[in-house]
C-alpha positions, 0 to 999 in steps of 0.5 A, a space after each residue: 131031372 134038371 132043376 129047371 125042368 118040369 118034365 113029367 110033372 102035372 101042374 094045376 093052375 087057377 086063374 089061367 084065363 089071362 094075365 099071370 095065370 095064362 103066362 104061367 101055364 104057357 111057361 110051365 108047359 114049355 118046361 115040360 109040364 102037363 097043365 090042368 088049368 081053370 078059370 071062371 070060364 074054361 081058359 083057352 090055354 093059348 100058347 100051351 105046348 104039348 099034349 095031355 093038357 086040360 081046361 075047365 071052369 072053376 069058382 075057387 070060392 066054392 069049396 065043394 067045387 075046388 075039392 071036386 076039381 082036385 079030386 078029378 085031377 088024380 096025382 098032381 105035383 104042384 098048384 099055382 093059384 092066380 085066381 083073383 079080382 082087383 077092383 079099384 073102388 074105395 069104400 065110399 063107393 056105392 055097392 062097395 060092401 057087396 063088391 068087398 064080399 065077393 073079393 074076399 070070397 075069391 082072393 082070400 077064401 079061394 086060396 084057403 079052399 085050394 090050400 086046404 084041399 091040395 095040402 093033404 093030397 100033396 103030403 100023402 104023396 110025400 112031395 109037391 109045392 104050392 105057389 100063391 100070388 100076393 102083392 106089394 099091396 099086402 106089403 105097403 098098401 100098394 101103389 093104387 090098391 083099394 082097401 079090400 084088395 090090400 087086405 086080401 093080399 096081406 092075407 095071402 102072405 099070412 096064409 103062406 107063413 102059416 101053411 109052410 110049417 104044416 107043408 114041411 118037411 116034404 112039401 112047400 108053399 110060397 108066394 110072389 108079391 108083385 108090384 103093378 103088372 101090365 095085364 087086362 086087370 090094370 089096363 085103363 087105370 092111371 098108373 104113371 110108371 115114369 116114377 118107378 125105378 124101372 120106369 115101367 110096369 112088370 109084364 105077366 111073364 116077369 111074374 109068371 116065371 118066378 111063380 113057375 120057379 117056386 114049384 120047380 125042383 130048383 126051389 125045393 128048400 124055399 118054404 114060407 117065402 113071399 118073393 118081392 117082384 116089384 122092380 125096386 119099388 119096395 124092399 122087405 
């Protein structure tokens, strides 16, 4: 198998209803993978090529639902978790406590549930990889990030480091840490990209491509890494 081919691989992708997750599903399918995709509502899988793909609804904060979903997939080679929410409210806003609770459920407990369920299944097969989505907010507090979002993404980075030694030697876990990305999640917010080194936000494909790379054979010795993709906004 060529290092950049995903022929014959079965990849599970969460948060595939739009943005980065949708782009990751499309790119992985173009490279030959079979896709099992989820979102809170079953995603449409727009642009996903080939046969054998499936889509279903899943709340990643529900541990039992996550276990049931992964059990129902049979053997899979990789998991890409893009499920997240990104409110822009400060903690002085009314109702923030309830909003923060839901954010932590999706952005922190969700990845924990997925890694907890996927790790033993991949290790039992003796191969496999997981890729998560962190953020520049987890590095430096973000560009316009709210406090609960920044905290949740820093947690993703820590989870990757913790899990990497437990995934080794046969399996890997990594993450990307994007800067601002032009997706439905950020549209309508007051980003001024004229001051960015690249003078624009990233596209969903520019984050999804590296995510797919991290679960490809080309990344077989990358483990415990958080890959900064921010157009030179920050170096870590």
